[in-house]
Each structure stands twice: as structure tokens, then as C-alpha cells.
VEXDREN-2710 file (C-alpha; in Angstrom, 1 decimal):
% VEXDREN-2710
k/r/px/py/pz
1/MET/-2.7/215.4/-87.0
2/LYS/0.6/215.1/-85.1
3/LEU/0.5/213.0/-81.9
4/ASN/3.2/213.3/-79.1
5/PHE/4.0/210.0/-77.4
6/THR/6.5/208.7/-74.8
7/LYS/7.8/205.2/-75.0
8/MET/8.3/203.4/-71.7
9/HIS/8.7/199.9/-70.3
10/GLY/8.5/197.9/-67.1
11/LEU/10.8/194.9/-67.3
12/GLY/10.4/194.9/-71.1
13/ASN/6.6/195.0/-71.1
14/ASP/6.5/198.1/-73.3
15/PHE/4.0/201.0/-73.7
16/ILE/3.4/204.3/-75.2
17/VAL/2.0/207.0/-72.9
18/LEU/-0.4/209.5/-74.6
19/ASP/-1.3/212.6/-72.7
20/ALA/-5.1/213.4/-73.0
21/LEU/-5.3/215.6/-69.9
22/LYS/-6.4/218.7/-72.0
23/LYS/-7.6/217.2/-75.2
24/ASP/-9.2/213.8/-76.1
25/ILE/-7.7/211.6/-78.7
26/PRO/-10.2/210.5/-81.3
27/ASN/-10.6/206.9/-82.5
28/VAL/-8.2/205.6/-79.8
29/ALA/-8.9/201.9/-80.3
30/ARG/-8.2/202.0/-84.1
31/LEU/-5.2/204.3/-83.6
32/VAL/-3.7/202.0/-81.0
33/LYS/-4.1/199.0/-83.2
34/LYS/-2.3/200.7/-86.1
35/LEU/0.6/202.2/-84.0
36/SER/1.2/199.0/-82.0
37/ASP/2.6/197.2/-85.1
38/ARG/6.4/196.7/-84.6
39/ARG/7.2/197.0/-88.3
40/PHE/4.7/199.5/-89.6
41/GLY/4.1/201.6/-86.4
42/ILE/5.8/202.5/-83.2
43/GLY/5.5/199.0/-81.6
44/PHE/4.3/198.3/-78.0
45/ASP/2.3/195.9/-75.9
46/GLN/-0.2/198.4/-74.5
47/ALA/-1.1/202.1/-74.9
48/LEU/-1.6/204.1/-71.7
49/ILE/-3.9/207.1/-72.0
50/LEU/-3.5/209.8/-69.2
51/LYS/-6.7/211.6/-68.4
52/ALA/-8.2/213.9/-65.8
53/SER/-10.3/212.2/-63.1
54/LYS/-13.2/213.4/-60.9
55/LYS/-12.5/210.9/-58.1
56/ALA/-8.7/210.5/-58.2
57/ASP/-5.5/212.4/-59.0
58/PHE/-5.5/211.0/-62.5
59/ARG/-7.2/208.4/-64.7
60/MET/-5.4/205.8/-66.8
61/ASP/-7.1/204.1/-69.8
62/ILE/-5.3/201.0/-71.1
63/TYR/-5.6/199.6/-74.6
64/ASN/-3.9/196.3/-75.8
65/GLY/-2.1/196.2/-79.1
66/ASP/-5.2/194.7/-80.7
67/GLY/-7.2/197.8/-79.8
68/GLY/-9.2/196.2/-77.0
69/ARG/-9.5/198.1/-73.7
70/VAL/-8.5/196.3/-70.5
71/GLU/-9.1/196.9/-66.8
72/MET/-5.6/197.1/-65.3
73/CYS/-1.9/196.7/-66.0
74/GLY/0.7/196.5/-63.2
75/ASN/3.7/197.4/-65.2
76/GLY/1.7/200.1/-67.0
77/ILE/0.7/201.8/-63.8
78/ARG/4.3/202.0/-62.6
79/CYS/5.2/203.6/-65.9
80/MET/2.3/206.0/-65.7
81/ALA/3.3/207.1/-62.2
82/ALA/6.9/207.6/-63.3
83/TYR/5.7/209.6/-66.3
84/ILE/3.6/211.9/-64.0
85/TRP/6.5/212.4/-61.5
86/ALA/9.1/213.1/-64.2
87/ARG/6.9/215.8/-65.7
88/LYS/6.1/217.2/-62.2
89/LEU/2.3/216.8/-62.9
90/SER/2.0/216.0/-59.2
91/ARG/4.2/216.6/-56.1
92/LYS/2.6/213.7/-54.3
93/SER/4.9/210.7/-53.5
94/ARG/1.8/208.5/-53.5
95/LEU/-0.8/208.8/-56.3
96/ASP/-4.4/207.7/-56.6
97/ILE/-5.0/206.6/-60.2
98/GLU/-8.4/205.7/-61.5
99/THR/-8.7/202.6/-63.7
100/LEU/-11.4/200.2/-64.8
101/ALA/-10.3/198.0/-61.9
102/GLY/-10.8/200.8/-59.4
103/ILE/-8.4/203.2/-57.7
104/ILE/-4.8/202.0/-57.8
105/ARG/-2.1/203.6/-55.6
106/PRO/1.5/203.7/-56.8
107/GLU/4.1/205.3/-54.6
108/LYS/7.8/206.1/-54.8
109/ALA/10.2/203.4/-53.4
110/LYS/13.6/205.0/-53.9
111/GLU/14.4/204.3/-57.6
112/LEU/11.5/201.8/-57.9
113/VAL/7.7/202.1/-57.8
114/LYS/5.6/200.2/-55.3
115/VAL/2.0/199.7/-56.1
116/ASP/-0.9/198.8/-53.8
117/MET/-2.7/196.4/-56.2
118/GLY/-5.7/195.9/-53.8
119/GLU/-7.2/192.6/-52.7
120/PRO/-7.1/189.6/-55.0
121/ILE/-10.5/188.3/-56.2
122/LEU/-10.9/184.6/-55.8
123/GLU/-14.6/184.1/-56.5
124/GLY/-15.0/182.4/-59.8
125/LYS/-17.9/184.5/-61.1
126/GLN/-16.2/187.7/-60.3
127/ILE/-12.9/186.9/-62.0
128/PRO/-14.9/186.1/-64.3
129/THR/-15.3/182.4/-65.1
130/ILE/-18.4/180.4/-65.7
131/VAL/-18.3/178.7/-62.3
132/GLU/-18.8/179.9/-58.7
133/GLY/-16.4/179.5/-55.8
134/GLN/-12.6/179.5/-55.5
135/ILE/-10.8/177.8/-58.4
136/THR/-7.7/176.0/-57.3
137/ASP/-6.3/173.1/-59.3
138/ARG/-9.4/172.7/-61.4
139/PRO/-9.1/170.5/-64.4
140/LEU/-9.5/172.3/-67.8
141/ALA/-9.3/170.2/-71.0
142/VAL/-7.6/172.0/-73.8
143/ASN/-6.8/170.3/-77.1
144/ASP/-4.5/167.4/-76.4
145/ARG/-4.2/167.7/-72.7
146/THR/-5.8/168.7/-69.4
147/PHE/-4.4/171.5/-67.2
148/GLU/-4.9/172.1/-63.5
149/ILE/-5.8/175.8/-63.3
150/THR/-5.9/178.2/-60.4
151/CYS/-7.7/181.5/-61.1
152/VAL/-7.3/184.9/-59.6
153/SER/-8.4/188.4/-60.6
154/MET/-6.2/191.5/-59.9
155/GLY/-8.8/193.7/-61.5
156/ASN/-8.4/191.6/-64.6
157/PRO/-8.6/187.8/-65.1
158/HIS/-5.7/185.4/-64.7
159/CYS/-5.4/181.6/-65.2
160/VAL/-2.3/180.3/-63.4
161/ILE/-0.8/176.9/-64.4
162/PHE/2.2/175.3/-62.6
163/VAL/4.7/173.5/-64.8
164/ASP/8.2/172.0/-64.8
165/GLY/10.8/173.7/-67.0
166/VAL/8.9/176.9/-67.7
167/GLU/11.7/178.4/-69.8
168/SER/11.2/175.7/-72.5
169/TYR/7.4/175.3/-72.1
170/PRO/5.3/175.7/-75.3
171/VAL/3.6/178.9/-74.1
172/ALA/2.8/180.0/-77.7
173/LYS/1.0/176.7/-78.3
174/TYR/-1.3/176.7/-75.2
175/GLY/-1.5/180.3/-74.2
176/PRO/-3.8/181.5/-77.1
177/VAL/-6.2/178.6/-76.9
178/ILE/-6.6/179.0/-73.1
179/GLU/-7.0/182.7/-73.5
180/VAL/-10.2/182.3/-75.5
181/ASN/-11.5/179.2/-73.8
182/LYS/-15.3/179.4/-73.1
183/PHE/-14.5/178.9/-69.4
184/PHE/-13.5/182.6/-69.4
185/PRO/-16.4/184.9/-70.6
186/LYS/-14.0/187.9/-71.0
187/LYS/-11.0/185.9/-72.1
188/THR/-8.1/185.6/-69.7
189/ASN/-4.4/186.2/-69.2
190/VAL/-2.5/182.9/-68.8
191/GLU/0.5/182.5/-66.5
192/PHE/2.9/179.5/-66.7
193/ILE/4.7/179.1/-63.3
194/GLU/7.7/177.2/-62.1
195/VAL/8.3/177.2/-58.3
196/VAL/12.0/177.6/-57.6
197/ASN/11.7/177.7/-53.8
198/ARG/9.6/179.3/-51.1
199/LYS/10.9/182.7/-51.9
200/LYS/11.0/182.7/-55.7
201/ILE/9.0/181.6/-58.7
202/LYS/9.7/181.8/-62.5
203/MET/6.9/183.0/-64.8
204/ARG/6.1/183.3/-68.4
205/VAL/2.9/185.0/-69.5
206/TRP/0.5/185.0/-72.4
207/GLU/-1.4/188.3/-72.2
208/ARG/-4.9/188.7/-73.3
209/GLY/-4.9/190.6/-76.6
210/ALA/-1.1/191.0/-76.6
211/GLY/0.5/187.6/-76.8
212/GLU/3.5/186.6/-74.9
213/THR/5.2/189.6/-73.2
214/LEU/8.4/189.9/-71.2
215/ALA/6.6/190.9/-68.0
216/CYS/3.1/191.4/-66.6
217/GLY/2.6/193.0/-63.2
218/THR/-1.0/191.9/-62.6
219/GLY/0.1/188.4/-63.8
220/ALA/3.0/188.3/-61.3
221/SER/0.7/189.4/-58.6
222/ALA/-1.9/186.7/-59.5
223/SER/0.7/184.0/-59.8
224/ALA/2.2/184.9/-56.4
225/VAL/-1.3/184.7/-54.8
226/ALA/-1.9/181.4/-56.5
227/SER/1.4/180.0/-55.2
228/MET/0.6/181.2/-51.7
229/ILE/-2.9/179.8/-51.8
230/LYS/-1.4/176.4/-52.7
231/GLY/1.1/176.7/-49.8
232/LEU/4.1/176.6/-52.2
233/THR/5.7/179.9/-51.2
234/ASP/6.0/182.5/-48.4
235/ARG/3.8/185.6/-48.4
236/LYS/6.6/187.8/-49.9
237/ILE/8.4/186.5/-53.0
238/THR/10.5/187.3/-56.0
239/VAL/8.8/186.7/-59.4
240/ALA/11.4/186.2/-62.1
241/LEU/10.1/187.1/-65.6
242/LYS/11.8/187.2/-68.9
243/GLY/12.3/191.0/-68.5
244/GLY/13.5/190.9/-64.9
245/ASN/12.3/190.6/-61.4
246/LEU/9.3/191.9/-59.4
247/THR/8.8/191.7/-55.6
248/ILE/5.3/190.7/-54.7
249/GLU/3.9/190.7/-51.1
250/TRP/0.4/189.5/-50.1
251/SER/-0.1/191.3/-46.8
252/GLU/-1.8/189.4/-43.9
253/ASP/-2.6/192.8/-42.3
254/ASP/-4.9/194.2/-45.0
255/ASN/-5.2/191.4/-47.5
256/HIS/-3.7/193.7/-50.2
257/VAL/-1.1/192.7/-52.7
258/TYR/1.9/195.0/-53.1
259/MET/4.1/195.0/-56.2
260/THR/7.5/196.7/-56.4
261/GLY/9.5/197.1/-59.6
262/PRO/11.1/199.5/-62.0
263/ALA/9.7/201.8/-64.7
264/GLU/11.9/203.2/-67.4
265/GLU/11.4/205.9/-70.0
266/VAL/13.0/205.1/-73.3
267/PHE/12.3/208.0/-75.7
268/THR/9.8/210.6/-76.8
269/GLY/8.5/211.2/-80.3
270/VAL/5.9/212.6/-82.6
271/VAL/3.9/210.5/-85.1
272/GLU/1.7/211.7/-87.9
273/VAL/-1.8/210.1/-87.7
END
């Protein structure tokens, strides 16, 4: 079986897009795990599956490189929207895309893509964690140290930790053990944040099921919300990631988070599976 794919990225967080509008792709989880290998496959952080939807313009299924399906991906939905517009699958400048996290709405913003990420979820059980209530600066003991964590869901779980010197921080040491900590029933993404000033933060991310990536749109959104909750930044900021910058705004008008950033197509190809 030959499979057509499109390689895309959002700030270096890279994907393959698979078109399943007319025909389902069998054994997707196993296939994704095989193809994600950067030496023996195509190589990518996540696979984005484009499908028809009964309640939106399109549906996007998201699989991590380990084959696990996840709720939402901010960089991924920008890439999916760009893919749809480039192929003229829709003439709308604003799309409704169904995900496991609900209907997400990307729209054209000149050469960038702006995404209505919806309202952040701050209730512990809904993130989910094992405790109720808002989680801000809660101690979490992990191996040789205790972290103060702030938790936010943007349709998927995030654990935000504020540090000094994020560029040299041992993300690979602490990210994987926090990801699978029993405090998070469905595991978690882990963001390590350095506040630069009231309009900018730096972020590195350990993504659930993918490891450290160059960017994470939902992580940037969650980290911005966490910074704003703690009173460290304004309501509209730049999030500087390894792969580039995202603009995140948490609107006081509708309580929605808006993410703006690029989406790039790299190449198309065919793989024998």
C-alpha cells in the first residue's frame, strides 16, 4: 500500500498530514509509530489525520510519535488549516475543526494563522489531576527536588514550572518523570518557563508522548495563562520557543485564548507501508 503524506511544521514542531477525507487509513497508531522514527521512517513529532466531520468543516485526529492519540495540538491545527487552504478544500477564511478537545477555530491572519483556542481549564479534576480546585504553585516532589507547579488544560493537560535560566535547564532529566507522575492520571505535557518581562516569556517543553520539541502551541497558551494568573505578565505576550515565537492573548472580553503563529509546508511524498 502506498500512502501520500505532506510534511509540515509550526516553529519546528513537525508533522505529517494524512488525508483520510475519502478513505480511512488502517492501523493508524501502529503506522504512525513506525513512520515517526527519524532514522528508519519519515520522522515527525505528531501525525495529523484529516477527516470529514458531521458537526464541523473538518475533523483532525492527532497521534504522537509513540502511537498514542491526543486531544489537541496548537501548532498542528495551524498546519492543518494551512494544508486545507493551500489545497482549496475550503474557501472559508475561518474554519471550524473538530478535535477531541472540541471545535477549534483557526483563521487567516495575513501570512500567519490565528487560532481561537477556547477557554483555559483551571479546575484540577478536569485538567486532569488527582486533586480538585485551581492548582497554582502547588509543591510536587519529584526525585531529588520539589517543584512548584501551576496546571492548565487547553484541551490537553499542562504542568507549568517557572525556572531561572531555562536555556540551560535539565529538561530531559525532569520532563519525562513529571510527565508520568501519578499526580496526572492521563500523563501531562511539561513546560519550563523563564519570565523575561511583562510582555515576553521563554519556554521549553517536554511533550507527552513525544519528548522535547521545538515548539508547542497548547503549551505556549497554557504557559501564558499560568504567567498571567500569577500576575507576572500582561494579557498579551510573546512566547519565545526554541523554534521561534508565538503571540498569545488571553482575552478579558470572552475569556478565550488566542494563539497566532506560522505554519509551513516542507515537502510532499509517498511511502510504502
